[in-house]
gemmi code that builds the backbone of each chain (N, CA, C; Angstrom):
import gemmi

chains = {
    "A": [
        ("GLN", (110.432, -108.500, 76.223), (111.839, -108.903, 76.238), (111.900, -110.447, 75.995)),
        ("GLN", (112.596, -110.830, 74.931), (112.696, -112.225, 74.579), (113.805, -112.853, 75.434)),
        ("GLN", (113.424, -113.721, 76.382), (114.421, -114.321, 77.286), (115.148, -115.452, 76.588)),
        ("VAL", (114.519, -116.052, 75.595), (115.146, -117.193, 74.894), (115.125, -116.847, 73.441)),
        ("LYS", (116.273, -116.682, 72.849), (116.398, -116.319, 71.440), (116.811, -117.534, 70.621)),
        ("GLN", (116.046, -117.823, 69.524), (116.259, -119.015, 68.776), (116.552, -118.659, 67.337)),
        ("SER", (117.506, -119.396, 66.742), (117.840, -119.218, 65.306), (118.303, -120.505, 64.700)),
        ("PRO", (118.091, -120.672, 63.389), (117.472, -119.745, 62.496), (115.920, -119.833, 62.564)),
        ("GLN", (115.253, -118.944, 61.878), (113.798, -119.038, 61.813), (113.362, -120.159, 60.973)),
        ("SER", (114.117, -120.449, 59.891), (113.737, -121.576, 59.039), (115.057, -122.232, 58.573)),
        ("LEU", (114.973, -123.485, 58.255), (116.217, -124.243, 57.938), (115.894, -125.342, 56.925)),
        ("ILE", (116.610, -125.441, 55.837), (116.372, -126.510, 54.838), (117.697, -127.341, 54.803)),
        ("VAL", (117.509, -128.659, 55.028), (118.668, -129.535, 55.096), (118.359, -130.724, 54.155)),
        ("GLN", (119.411, -131.185, 53.489), (119.259, -132.373, 52.635), (119.116, -133.639, 53.508)),
        ("LYS", (118.401, -134.580, 53.017), (118.268, -135.897, 53.707), (119.666, -136.465, 53.955)),
        ("GLY", (119.831, -136.920, 55.193), (121.140, -137.471, 55.584), (122.104, -136.460, 56.210)),
        ("GLY", (121.758, -135.169, 56.074), (122.594, -134.143, 56.598), (122.375, -133.848, 58.100)),
        ("ILE", (123.131, -132.924, 58.640), (122.974, -132.569, 60.043), (122.209, -131.260, 60.162)),
        ("SER", (121.130, -131.223, 60.968), (120.362, -130.069, 61.177), (120.813, -129.475, 62.523)),
        ("ILE", (121.064, -128.172, 62.558), (121.521, -127.536, 63.795), (120.665, -126.306, 64.070)),
        ("ILE", (120.061, -126.261, 65.296), (119.301, -125.126, 65.710), (119.858, -124.611, 67.002)),
        ("ASN", (119.960, -123.325, 67.113), (120.631, -122.673, 68.279), (119.685, -121.837, 69.127)),
        ("CYS", (119.997, -121.831, 70.389), (119.215, -120.998, 71.310), (120.148, -120.370, 72.310)),
        ("ALA", (119.780, -119.141, 72.746), (120.535, -118.446, 73.697), (119.568, -117.855, 74.736)),
        ("TYR", (119.977, -117.889, 75.982), (119.114, -117.409, 77.043), (119.770, -116.353, 77.851)),
        ("GLU", (119.003, -115.663, 78.608), (119.501, -114.501, 79.396), (119.498, -114.719, 80.873)),
        ("ASN", (118.447, -115.440, 81.327), (118.234, -115.604, 82.759), (119.090, -116.814, 83.305)),
        ("THR", (120.084, -116.494, 84.129), (120.996, -117.518, 84.681), (120.349, -118.415, 85.658)),
        ("ALA", (119.161, -118.073, 86.016), (118.354, -118.943, 86.989), (117.737, -120.158, 86.259)),
        ("PHE", (117.666, -120.095, 84.929), (117.086, -121.197, 84.157), (117.951, -122.428, 84.429)),
        ("ASP", (117.279, -123.586, 84.707), (118.030, -124.780, 84.983), (117.410, -126.018, 84.347)),
        ("TYR", (116.539, -125.818, 83.315), (115.976, -126.900, 82.592), (115.722, -126.432, 81.184)),
        ("PHE", (116.230, -127.175, 80.199), (116.217, -126.709, 78.800), (115.688, -127.826, 77.886)),
        ("PRO", (114.404, -127.804, 77.628), (113.849, -128.801, 76.719), (113.723, -128.372, 75.312)),
        ("TRP", (113.622, -129.253, 74.417), (113.303, -129.019, 72.955), (111.963, -129.723, 72.686)),
        ("TYR", (111.089, -128.933, 72.058), (109.763, -129.517, 71.637), (109.673, -129.547, 70.118)),
        ("GLN", (109.004, -130.581, 69.627), (108.811, -130.771, 68.224), (107.340, -130.652, 67.934)),
        ("GLN", (106.992, -129.906, 66.837), (105.600, -129.692, 66.549), (105.408, -129.963, 65.092)),
        ("PHE", (104.461, -130.864, 64.798), (104.043, -131.104, 63.392), (102.769, -130.300, 63.108)),
        ("PRO", (102.568, -129.941, 61.866), (101.379, -129.077, 61.532), (100.080, -129.612, 62.011)),
        ("GLY", (99.350, -128.753, 62.661), (98.031, -129.142, 63.144), (98.081, -129.870, 64.474)),
        ("LYS", (99.242, -130.051, 65.040), (99.341, -130.808, 66.317), (99.977, -129.842, 67.412)),
        ("GLY", (99.821, -130.383, 68.634), (100.459, -129.652, 69.725), (101.937, -130.090, 69.806)),
        ("PRO", (102.752, -129.174, 70.460), (104.154, -129.536, 70.636), (104.334, -130.825, 71.498)),
        ("ALA", (105.399, -131.557, 71.245), (105.712, -132.733, 72.036), (107.166, -132.716, 72.444)),
        ("LEU", (107.430, -133.053, 73.688), (108.820, -133.063, 74.197), (109.695, -134.072, 73.377)),
        ("LEU", (110.813, -133.483, 72.928), (111.737, -134.296, 72.120), (112.956, -134.762, 72.963)),
        ("ILE", (113.618, -133.838, 73.617), (114.721, -134.090, 74.455), (114.984, -132.923, 75.341)),
        ("ALA", (115.614, -133.124, 76.474), (115.823, -132.054, 77.455), (117.108, -132.216, 78.096)),
        ("ILE", (117.712, -131.144, 78.681), (118.953, -131.175, 79.398), (118.960, -130.271, 80.568)),
        ("ARG", (119.768, -130.608, 81.582), (119.982, -129.769, 82.697), (121.408, -129.285, 82.689)),
        ("PRO", (121.779, -128.163, 83.268), (123.068, -127.523, 83.047), (124.250, -128.280, 83.772)),
        ("ASP", (124.019, -129.434, 84.401), (125.064, -130.148, 85.037), (125.843, -131.010, 84.053)),
        ("VAL", (125.337, -131.120, 82.799), (126.025, -131.848, 81.741), (126.126, -130.981, 80.518)),
        ("SER", (127.117, -131.243, 79.704), (127.307, -130.371, 78.490), (126.726, -131.012, 77.231)),
        ("GLU", (126.292, -132.263, 77.303), (125.697, -132.873, 76.149), (124.802, -134.000, 76.529)),
        ("LYS", (123.735, -134.164, 75.782), (122.780, -135.295, 75.996), (122.415, -135.805, 74.647)),
        ("LYS", (122.456, -137.131, 74.469), (122.145, -137.708, 73.152), (121.015, -138.738, 73.341)),
        ("GLU", (120.060, -138.655, 72.453), (119.001, -139.663, 72.350), (118.743, -139.997, 70.901)),
        ("GLY", (119.304, -141.178, 70.495), (119.172, -141.568, 69.135), (119.883, -140.584, 68.230)),
        ("ARG", (119.196, -140.052, 67.289), (119.851, -139.069, 66.313), (119.761, -137.634, 66.802)),
        ("PHE", (119.216, -137.435, 68.010), (119.057, -136.104, 68.516), (120.073, -135.833, 69.667)),
        ("THR", (120.726, -134.698, 69.615), (121.741, -134.373, 70.607), (121.515, -132.883, 71.019)),
        ("ILE", (121.580, -132.647, 72.323), (121.608, -131.281, 72.834), (123.036, -131.038, 73.293)),
        ("SER", (123.558, -129.919, 72.843), (124.825, -129.450, 73.358), (124.575, -128.174, 74.166)),
        ("PHE", (125.223, -128.122, 75.354), (124.886, -127.031, 76.341), (126.217, -126.362, 76.717)),
        ("ASN", (126.223, -125.020, 76.597), (127.383, -124.193, 77.001), (126.897, -123.229, 78.043)),
        ("LYS", (127.174, -123.591, 79.331), (126.644, -122.771, 80.428), (127.329, -121.354, 80.448)),
        ("SER", (128.611, -121.296, 80.213), (129.289, -120.001, 80.305), (128.819, -119.052, 79.198)),
        ("ALA", (128.513, -119.580, 78.031), (128.020, -118.731, 76.925), (126.519, -118.583, 76.961)),
        ("LYS", (125.809, -119.258, 77.835), (124.343, -119.241, 77.963), (123.715, -119.589, 76.643)),
        ("GLN", (124.192, -120.703, 76.053), (123.726, -121.177, 74.774), (123.476, -122.678, 74.808)),
        ("PHE", (122.519, -123.113, 74.026), (122.314, -124.544, 73.824), (121.803, -124.802, 72.449)),
        ("SER", (122.045, -125.949, 71.911), (121.728, -126.242, 70.553), (121.178, -127.639, 70.381)),
        ("LEU", (120.387, -127.824, 69.370), (119.888, -129.156, 68.966), (120.499, -129.604, 67.691)),
        ("HIS", (121.066, -130.792, 67.716), (121.664, -131.341, 66.486), (120.852, -132.597, 66.085)),
        ("ILE", (120.393, -132.660, 64.862), (119.782, -133.822, 64.363), (120.637, -134.480, 63.318)),
        ("MET", (121.153, -135.625, 63.630), (122.055, -136.316, 62.761), (121.256, -137.161, 61.740)),
        ("ASP", (121.836, -137.384, 60.574), (121.171, -138.176, 59.552), (119.720, -137.749, 59.388)),
        ("SER", (119.492, -136.483, 59.139), (118.134, -135.878, 59.102), (117.299, -136.625, 58.051)),
        ("GLN", (116.093, -136.828, 58.399), (115.133, -137.565, 57.538), (113.882, -136.715, 57.210)),
        ("PRO", (113.186, -136.953, 56.105), (112.020, -136.191, 55.771), (110.954, -136.143, 56.863)),
        ("GLY", (110.899, -137.214, 57.668), (109.992, -137.294, 58.781), (110.343, -136.350, 59.961)),
        ("ASP", (111.538, -135.762, 59.890), (111.975, -134.810, 60.914), (111.495, -133.448, 60.547)),
        ("SER", (110.906, -133.223, 59.355), (110.346, -131.916, 58.975), (109.240, -131.533, 59.913)),
        ("ALA", (109.497, -130.433, 60.611), (108.526, -129.937, 61.673), (109.055, -128.619, 62.170)),
        ("THR", (108.326, -128.046, 63.121), (108.821, -126.841, 63.771), (109.376, -127.253, 65.136)),
        ("TYR", (110.599, -126.721, 65.447), (111.208, -127.008, 66.677), (111.334, -125.802, 67.562)),
        ("PHE", (110.986, -126.000, 68.827), (111.036, -124.919, 69.792), (111.986, -125.267, 70.920)),
        ("CYS", (112.871, -124.407, 71.243), (113.667, -124.552, 72.477), (112.901, -123.859, 73.576)),
        ("ALA", (113.198, -124.207, 74.786), (112.530, -123.586, 75.947), (113.400, -123.619, 77.127)),
        ("ALA", (113.057, -122.923, 78.151), (113.819, -122.884, 79.375), (112.863, -122.616, 80.543)),
        ("SER", (113.250, -123.152, 81.734), (112.437, -122.846, 82.911), (113.333, -122.942, 84.160)),
        ("ILE", (112.719, -122.489, 85.272), (113.356, -122.580, 86.559), (112.558, -123.624, 87.358)),
        ("SER", (113.218, -124.713, 87.711), (112.578, -125.829, 88.361), (112.577, -125.670, 89.880)),
        ("ASN", (111.776, -124.738, 90.400), (111.668, -124.625, 91.843), (110.988, -125.858, 92.384)),
        ("PHE", (109.742, -126.111, 91.956), (108.971, -127.246, 92.364), (108.598, -128.112, 91.174)),
        ("GLY", (108.779, -127.655, 90.028), (108.479, -128.337, 88.789), (108.914, -127.436, 87.619)),
        ("ASN", (108.333, -127.613, 86.497), (108.741, -126.839, 85.368), (107.531, -126.099, 84.795)),
        ("GLU", (106.847, -125.411, 85.667), (105.525, -124.882, 85.235), (105.643, -123.680, 84.307)),
        ("LYS", (106.709, -122.921, 84.351), (106.743, -121.704, 83.575), (107.777, -121.845, 82.466)),
        ("LEU", (107.408, -122.528, 81.400), (108.347, -122.626, 80.321), (108.360, -121.353, 79.539)),
        ("THR", (109.550, -120.833, 79.183), (109.717, -119.716, 78.289), (110.245, -120.291, 76.999)),
        ("PHE", (109.458, -120.075, 75.904), (109.825, -120.693, 74.632), (110.572, -119.723, 73.731)),
        ("GLY", (111.382, -120.294, 72.885), (111.959, -119.562, 71.746), (110.923, -119.373, 70.710)),
        ("THR", (111.252, -118.677, 69.658), (110.283, -118.342, 68.614), (110.033, -119.416, 67.564)),
        ("GLY", (110.825, -120.552, 67.644), (110.617, -121.617, 66.748), (111.444, -121.580, 65.465)),
        ("THR", (111.753, -122.797, 64.982), (112.496, -123.005, 63.742), (111.719, -124.049, 62.870)),
        ("ARG", (111.408, -123.537, 61.670), (110.742, -124.498, 60.800), (111.784, -125.243, 59.949)),
        ("LEU", (111.902, -126.539, 60.219), (112.886, -127.359, 59.548), (112.266, -128.155, 58.431)),
        ("THR", (112.845, -128.119, 57.262), (112.437, -128.888, 56.111), (113.573, -129.745, 55.593)),
        ("ILE", (113.343, -131.048, 55.546), (114.316, -131.983, 55.120), (113.932, -132.364, 53.595)),
        ("ILE", (114.859, -132.130, 52.743), (114.570, -132.330, 51.308), (115.316, -133.609, 50.831)),
        ("PRO", (114.658, -134.372, 49.952), (115.257, -135.645, 49.492), (116.615, -135.408, 48.754)),
    ],
    "B": [
        ("ASN", (94.327, -143.974, 77.679), (94.257, -142.591, 78.113), (94.059, -141.689, 76.839)),
        ("ALA", (93.166, -140.723, 76.973), (92.976, -139.762, 75.905), (94.032, -138.669, 75.937)),
        ("GLY", (94.736, -138.515, 77.068), (95.767, -137.461, 77.213), (95.097, -136.100, 77.503)),
        ("VAL", (95.576, -135.090, 76.760), (94.985, -133.750, 76.865), (94.066, -133.499, 75.727)),
        ("THR", (92.788, -133.172, 76.004), (91.831, -132.934, 74.978), (91.384, -131.470, 75.072)),
        ("GLN", (91.141, -130.889, 73.868), (90.706, -129.487, 73.772), (89.546, -129.417, 72.867)),
        ("THR", (88.545, -128.604, 73.259), (87.432, -128.274, 72.390), (87.106, -126.805, 72.472)),
        ("PRO", (86.637, -126.156, 71.391), (86.510, -126.756, 70.051), (87.861, -126.771, 69.305)),
        ("LYS", (87.920, -127.307, 68.173), (89.139, -127.289, 67.328), (89.321, -125.945, 66.644)),
        ("PHE", (88.208, -125.394, 66.271), (88.189, -124.112, 65.505), (87.022, -123.287, 65.949)),
        ("GLN", (87.192, -121.978, 66.096), (86.104, -121.113, 66.452), (86.288, -119.778, 65.819)),
        ("VAL", (85.154, -119.207, 65.288), (85.176, -117.820, 64.800), (84.307, -116.987, 65.722)),
        ("LEU", (84.818, -115.836, 66.211), (84.078, -114.957, 67.059), (83.983, -113.555, 66.493)),
        ("LYS", (83.010, -112.815, 66.845), (82.987, -111.408, 66.543), (83.577, -110.642, 67.747)),
        ("THR", (84.134, -109.504, 67.456), (84.683, -108.599, 68.504), (83.602, -108.407, 69.525)),
        ("GLY", (83.985, -108.595, 70.865), (83.065, -108.393, 71.939), (82.335, -109.627, 72.441)),
        ("GLN", (82.345, -110.653, 71.655), (81.717, -111.917, 72.087), (82.553, -112.596, 73.103)),
        ("SER", (81.903, -113.469, 73.915), (82.602, -114.211, 74.893), (82.599, -115.685, 74.541)),
        ("MET", (83.546, -116.365, 75.049), (83.567, -117.858, 74.834), (84.469, -118.535, 75.798)),
        ("THR", (84.298, -119.806, 75.948), (85.159, -120.652, 76.835), (85.811, -121.718, 76.004)),
        ("LEU", (87.161, -121.760, 76.084), (87.878, -122.905, 75.517), (88.095, -123.952, 76.596)),
        ("GLN", (87.663, -125.183, 76.199), (87.717, -126.245, 77.130), (89.036, -127.036, 77.042)),
        ("CYS", (89.524, -127.498, 78.235), (90.688, -128.386, 78.265), (90.440, -129.398, 79.336)),
        ("ALA", (90.731, -130.635, 79.026), (90.615, -131.708, 79.985), (91.769, -132.683, 79.821)),
        ("GLN", (92.176, -133.281, 80.965), (93.229, -134.317, 80.938), (92.835, -135.459, 81.847)),
        ("ASP", (93.249, -136.624, 81.497), (92.852, -137.827, 82.243), (94.116, -138.543, 82.822)),
        ("MET", (95.165, -137.774, 83.014), (96.421, -138.338, 83.537), (96.674, -138.017, 85.013)),
        ("ASN", (95.620, -137.395, 85.624), (95.741, -137.074, 87.048), (96.917, -136.070, 87.308)),
        ("HIS", (97.180, -135.196, 86.311), (98.241, -134.210, 86.482), (97.810, -133.022, 87.355)),
        ("GLU", (98.648, -132.641, 88.254), (98.328, -131.493, 89.074), (98.428, -130.175, 88.326)),
        ("TYR", (99.466, -130.103, 87.445), (99.795, -128.822, 86.766), (99.102, -128.775, 85.463)),
        ("MET", (98.372, -127.648, 85.182), (97.866, -127.388, 83.834), (98.120, -125.957, 83.485)),
        ("SER", (98.196, -125.706, 82.184), (98.526, -124.321, 81.733), (97.873, -124.135, 80.348)),
        ("TRP", (97.791, -122.777, 80.039), (97.306, -122.362, 78.712), (98.426, -121.501, 78.080)),
        ("TYR", (98.683, -121.796, 76.784), (99.610, -121.023, 76.005), (98.880, -120.495, 74.776)),
        ("ARG", (99.353, -119.450, 74.206), (98.936, -119.031, 72.885), (100.096, -119.014, 71.938)),
        ("GLN", (99.876, -119.419, 70.696), (100.953, -119.485, 69.758), (100.668, -118.550, 68.580)),
        ("ASP", (101.556, -117.656, 68.365), (101.419, -116.652, 67.263), (102.709, -116.732, 66.397)),
        ("PRO", (102.521, -116.507, 65.081), (103.619, -116.597, 64.149), (104.823, -115.700, 64.590)),
        ("GLY", (105.968, -116.267, 64.570), (107.165, -115.529, 64.970), (107.328, -115.192, 66.416)),
        ("MET", (106.438, -115.719, 67.284), (106.529, -115.405, 68.732), (106.572, -116.619, 69.576)),
        ("GLY", (106.526, -117.769, 69.031), (106.598, -118.973, 69.856), (105.345, -119.165, 70.649)),
        ("LEU", (105.451, -119.790, 71.767), (104.360, -120.031, 72.674), (104.548, -119.159, 73.888)),
        ("ARG", (103.482, -118.513, 74.280), (103.533, -117.636, 75.477), (102.520, -118.102, 76.494)),
        ("LEU", (102.949, -118.137, 77.714), (102.088, -118.633, 78.830), (101.079, -117.621, 79.237)),
        ("ILE", (99.807, -118.063, 79.237), (98.696, -117.139, 79.604), (98.344, -117.282, 81.064)),
        ("HIS", (97.964, -118.453, 81.485), (97.664, -118.755, 82.878), (98.066, -120.199, 83.207)),
        ("TYR", (98.241, -120.435, 84.455), (98.583, -121.800, 84.822), (97.942, -122.147, 86.214)),
        ("SER", (97.937, -123.451, 86.531), (97.381, -123.891, 87.776), (98.152, -125.101, 88.279)),
        ("VAL", (98.485, -125.022, 89.595), (99.235, -126.131, 90.217), (98.385, -127.078, 90.990)),
        ("GLY", (97.084, -126.930, 90.907), (96.111, -127.800, 91.472), (94.721, -127.186, 91.556)),
        ("ALA", (93.798, -128.011, 91.921), (92.390, -127.516, 92.012), (92.304, -126.315, 92.963)),
        ("GLY", (91.646, -125.263, 92.502), (91.459, -124.122, 93.327), (92.625, -123.119, 93.338)),
        ("ILE", (93.667, -123.453, 92.597), (94.912, -122.600, 92.527), (95.163, -122.186, 91.106)),
        ("THR", (95.217, -120.906, 90.807), (95.585, -120.434, 89.491), (96.525, -119.245, 89.649)),
        ("ASP", (97.247, -118.979, 88.601), (98.163, -117.813, 88.624), (98.375, -117.377, 87.179)),
        ("GLN", (98.863, -116.104, 87.060), (99.032, -115.505, 85.761), (100.387, -115.842, 85.164)),
        ("GLY", (100.366, -115.981, 83.796), (101.621, -116.143, 83.119), (102.083, -114.855, 82.513)),
        ("GLU", (102.637, -114.959, 81.320), (103.290, -113.785, 80.676), (102.271, -112.886, 80.040)),
        ("VAL", (101.151, -113.422, 79.477), (100.187, -112.586, 78.772), (98.792, -112.851, 79.244)),
        ("PRO", (98.396, -112.504, 80.468), (97.126, -112.945, 81.024), (95.960, -111.985, 80.681)),
        ("ASN", (96.264, -110.750, 80.211), (95.178, -109.797, 80.033), (94.146, -110.239, 79.055)),
        ("GLY", (92.828, -110.122, 79.350), (91.760, -110.516, 78.502), (91.328, -111.935, 78.698)),
        ("TYR", (91.978, -112.677, 79.563), (91.620, -114.071, 79.777), (91.398, -114.361, 81.266)),
        ("ASN", (90.448, -115.236, 81.551), (90.207, -115.687, 82.922), (90.285, -117.221, 82.918)),
        ("VAL", (90.675, -117.792, 84.047), (90.697, -119.259, 84.210), (90.166, -119.550, 85.591)),
        ("SER", (89.775, -120.799, 85.761), (89.373, -121.392, 87.042), (89.770, -122.877, 87.024)),
        ("ARG", (89.958, -123.451, 88.184), (90.342, -124.887, 88.298), (89.476, -125.497, 89.373)),
        ("SER", (88.305, -125.990, 89.043), (87.460, -126.563, 90.082), (87.711, -128.043, 90.254)),
        ("THR", (88.305, -128.684, 89.270), (88.617, -130.131, 89.365), (90.067, -130.338, 88.871)),
        ("THR", (90.668, -131.493, 89.188), (91.977, -131.787, 88.679), (91.981, -131.924, 87.168)),
        ("GLU", (90.874, -132.424, 86.622), (90.837, -132.796, 85.221), (90.630, -131.596, 84.251)),
        ("ASP", (89.929, -130.568, 84.682), (89.438, -129.544, 83.735), (90.107, -128.194, 83.996)),
        ("PHE", (90.399, -127.508, 82.987), (91.025, -126.106, 83.131), (90.555, -125.247, 81.996)),
        ("PRO", (89.336, -124.687, 82.081), (88.818, -123.877, 80.989), (89.421, -122.470, 80.961)),
        ("LEU", (89.507, -121.999, 79.760), (90.021, -120.606, 79.541), (88.887, -119.742, 78.965)),
        ("ARG", (88.594, -118.682, 79.593), (87.490, -117.818, 79.216), (87.989, -116.512, 78.607)),
        ("LEU", (87.386, -116.165, 77.447), (87.578, -114.822, 76.888), (86.315, -114.065, 77.136)),
        ("LEU", (86.354, -113.033, 77.932), (85.155, -112.258, 78.331), (84.624, -111.377, 77.261)),
        ("SER", (85.518, -110.717, 76.488), (85.148, -109.824, 75.403), (86.238, -109.928, 74.349)),
        ("ALA", (86.002, -110.762, 73.400), (87.053, -111.101, 72.394), (87.520, -109.847, 71.663)),
        ("ALA", (88.782, -109.812, 71.331), (89.383, -108.728, 70.563), (90.167, -109.416, 69.379)),
        ("PRO", (90.296, -108.671, 68.224), (91.096, -109.259, 67.156), (92.506, -109.693, 67.565)),
        ("SER", (93.056, -109.038, 68.530), (94.411, -109.334, 69.037), (94.477, -110.696, 69.668)),
        ("GLN", (93.288, -111.312, 69.954), (93.290, -112.581, 70.541), (93.168, -113.714, 69.518)),
        ("THR", (93.182, -113.358, 68.277), (93.237, -114.338, 67.198), (94.598, -115.081, 67.330)),
        ("SER", (94.516, -116.403, 67.456), (95.735, -117.121, 67.805), (95.357, -118.644, 67.749)),
        ("VAL", (96.357, -119.446, 68.034), (96.135, -120.840, 68.339), (96.455, -121.080, 69.796)),
        ("TYR", (95.483, -121.634, 70.503), (95.600, -121.839, 71.940), (95.888, -123.308, 72.287)),
        ("PHE", (96.872, -123.505, 73.110), (97.274, -124.841, 73.554), (97.185, -124.970, 75.040)),
        ("CYS", (96.579, -126.099, 75.425), (96.553, -126.465, 76.869), (97.578, -127.500, 77.103)),
        ("ALA", (98.210, -127.484, 78.242), (99.228, -128.451, 78.591), (99.089, -128.918, 80.043)),
        ("SER", (99.544, -130.091, 80.289), (99.534, -130.618, 81.678), (100.771, -131.417, 82.024)),
        ("SER", (101.026, -131.514, 83.313), (102.172, -132.349, 83.784), (102.001, -132.609, 85.224)),
        ("TYR", (102.827, -133.509, 85.768), (102.887, -133.773, 87.157), (103.585, -132.473, 87.718)),
        ("TYR", (103.478, -132.299, 89.009), (104.045, -131.136, 89.611), (105.023, -131.526, 90.670)),
        ("GLY", (106.296, -131.098, 90.439), (107.302, -131.422, 91.438), (108.613, -131.710, 90.702)),
        ("GLN", (109.682, -131.777, 91.421), (110.981, -132.054, 90.871), (111.034, -133.363, 90.068)),
        ("GLY", (111.549, -133.303, 88.908), (111.596, -134.466, 88.062), (110.431, -134.650, 87.172)),
        ("SER", (109.423, -133.794, 87.301), (108.224, -133.923, 86.515), (108.297, -132.959, 85.310)),
        ("GLU", (109.306, -133.153, 84.475), (109.599, -132.167, 83.445), (108.659, -132.186, 82.296)),
        ("THR", (108.165, -133.324, 81.841), (107.439, -133.446, 80.571), (106.107, -132.753, 80.710)),
        ("GLN", (105.841, -131.790, 79.816), (104.538, -131.207, 79.673), (103.877, -131.809, 78.484)),
        ("TYR", (102.650, -132.187, 78.593), (101.851, -132.795, 77.510), (100.917, -131.836, 76.967)),
        ("PHE", (100.973, -131.561, 75.685), (100.131, -130.583, 75.052), (98.933, -131.194, 74.340)),
        ("GLY", (97.842, -130.427, 74.343), (96.681, -130.821, 73.608), (96.849, -130.471, 72.123)),
        ("PRO", (95.836, -130.786, 71.315), (95.958, -130.527, 69.825), (95.714, -129.123, 69.470)),
        ("GLY", (95.246, -128.276, 70.341), (95.067, -126.870, 70.059), (93.665, -126.449, 69.637)),
        ("THR", (93.404, -125.182, 69.870), (92.104, -124.541, 69.374), (92.505, -123.358, 68.581)),
        ("ARG", (92.076, -123.288, 67.342), (92.390, -122.163, 66.451), (91.270, -121.158, 66.566)),
        ("LEU", (91.516, -119.963, 67.010), (90.529, -118.913, 67.249), (90.725, -117.751, 66.317)),
        ("LEU", (89.694, -117.387, 65.646), (89.676, -116.229, 64.799), (88.675, -115.246, 65.307)),
        ("VAL", (89.137, -114.017, 65.603), (88.226, -112.947, 66.111), (88.119, -111.850, 65.015)),
        ("LEU", (86.931, -111.695, 64.562), (86.691, -110.692, 63.465), (86.260, -109.322, 63.951)),
    ],
}
model = gemmi.Model(1)
for chain_id, residues in chains.items():
    chain = gemmi.Chain(chain_id)
    for i, (resn, *xyz) in enumerate(residues, 1):
        res = gemmi.Residue()
        res.name, res.seqid = resn, gemmi.SeqId(i, " ")
        for name, pos in zip(("N", "CA", "C"), xyz):
            atom = gemmi.Atom()
            atom.name, atom.element = name, gemmi.Element(name[0])
            atom.pos, atom.b_iso = gemmi.Position(*pos), 0.0
            res.add_atom(atom)
        chain.add_residue(res)
    model.add_chain(chain)
structure = gemmi.Structure()
structure.add_model(model)
structure.setup_entities()
């Protein structure tokens, strides 16, 4: 059972455009929602994360929008650049004592074209 | 700091062979974990540890063993490799406790079981 559903599977965006990746979760006990960025041949790296007490978090060109009632959250990349081309994973966890059990989405391969 | 290191980078095994994937971190992190990454399935948690001498199962533990004798090392053992274990394996570490959200991933080990 996929507890975190991610879409789309792949995305092509023109340079300067907005990239949007969506995730939906089922377990209402999740209270930490990170996004990881992975370049080919590398391990994932934390990009940005949000907790459900806020509806939006922005860091530079990257924004997470969170809708608790709909159990959905999304990543927006503004002014997308070729260097943003990577695979993006959303994730969720229950932070009892930490965030040890991350449940990941299936990933979105983002390609930014000139 | 070297961060999270994994060896080997690539390994080919025959069905039934055993091997150990090595993972080490030099950040004094209490929490360490192993994930496997398969196309279209994201990352799935295999085993994790919240400190030396303490391990627990994740989502897909069958066929894998772990131990944690030191804070720094968290090896993953395949006792009898099967083609279904062909995957890319990532080790991750983090501090353990509220506010310790960021998990740091190693570069991965690509395993092919024939």
